[in-house]
N, C-alpha and C positions, 0 to 999 in steps of 0.2 A: 159829181155834179153839184155845183153850188147854185142855189136858187135865191131869189130876192127876199122871200119871207120864210120865217120859221116860227114854230111854237114849241115851247119846252114845258112838259109836264114834270114838275120837280117835287121831290121830297128829300129827306135826309139820307135815304138809302139808294135811291135810283132816280134816273132822269130819262125821259124819252124826248128826243129831239126830232121833230118832224119838219123837214124843209118841204116847201110846196110851191106850186104855181097853179094855174087854172087846170092843168091836165095831169100833173105828176105829183107824187108824194114820195119822199125818200125818208125812211125811218132809221134812227140810230138809237140804241139803248146803251146807257152807261150805268154801271153799278158802282157803289162806293166800296172801297176796300177797307175792311175793318182790321185795325192793328190793335189787338188786345194786349196792351202792356200796362204795367203799373207806372210807367214814366209819366211825369206831369206834362200835360198838354198834348198827349198822343191823340186824343179824340179831335182836338182842334186841327192838328196836322192832317189827320185822315180826312176831315171835312174839307180842308184847303186843297188836298190832292184831288178829291172828288170834284169840287167846284172848278179846279184848274182843267180837269178833263172836259167838263161841260163847256167851259170857255173855249177850249181848243176846238170842240165840235162846232162852235158858232163862228169861227174864223171865216171871213169872206161873205157872210150873210149880212145884208143891208139892214133889215128890220126884224126884230125878235120880240115875240110876246112871251112872257114868263107866266106860267100858271102853276097852281098847286096850293098848298096850305100857306096861310099868311106868315107863319113862322119860317118855313123854308124859303119863301120869297124874300123875307126881311134879311135872313142870314146870307142869301145869295147876293142880294143888293149890297149889303155891307162888304162882302168879299170883293165884288166888282169895284166899288168905290175906293177901297183901300189897296187892292192888289192888281187890278186891271182897269185903271181909269180910262184907257184908250178904248175900251169896249163898252163903257157906260152908255154912250150915245146910240149904240146898236139896239138897246132895249127900249122899245117905244111904249111899253105898258106892262102892267102886272094885273092879273085877274085871279081871284081866289075861286077855285073850283075843287070839287070833291070826286076824284076818280072817274073822269069821263072816259068813254071808249075812244079809240083812235078816230073814228068817224065823227063823233061829237066834238072832239078837240079840233079837228080840221075845220069843221063847220063854224065853231066859235071863232077860230082864228081868221078864217076868210071874212066873216062878218065884221070882226074887229078891224082888220086891215082895210077893208072897204071904207068904213067910216073914218078911220085914222088918215088914210091917204087923201080922201076927199077934203077933210078938214085942213090938212097940210098943203093942199093944192098940188099934190103929187099924183100924176097918173099912175094907176096900178099897171105894172108890166104884165104882158101876156106871154 
């Protein structure tokens, strides 16, 4: 099921992708795969693989709000701009939050998208 809005709670080890509408919430959890090698750049490759999985989970979603630490958000934004420029426009905002519950995250996202959609002149789908 692909829904119009999603919120992503992101850090460097895991991501929670919550797609939602007025009545439904679909949750997906993504964990980073750590490759502990002495090879130069292996941590960067692991992060890129993780961010690629997050991006794949966002395929087909019209508007996405990214939440989490400011560092994780900045790294994800950089990854998007460099490796997934076609998905940059999906992300309509970034909010720094500290470990909200799933219900708090959905409430934050619904409030955010209500304001965002009104400002953009876009009716919120039901």
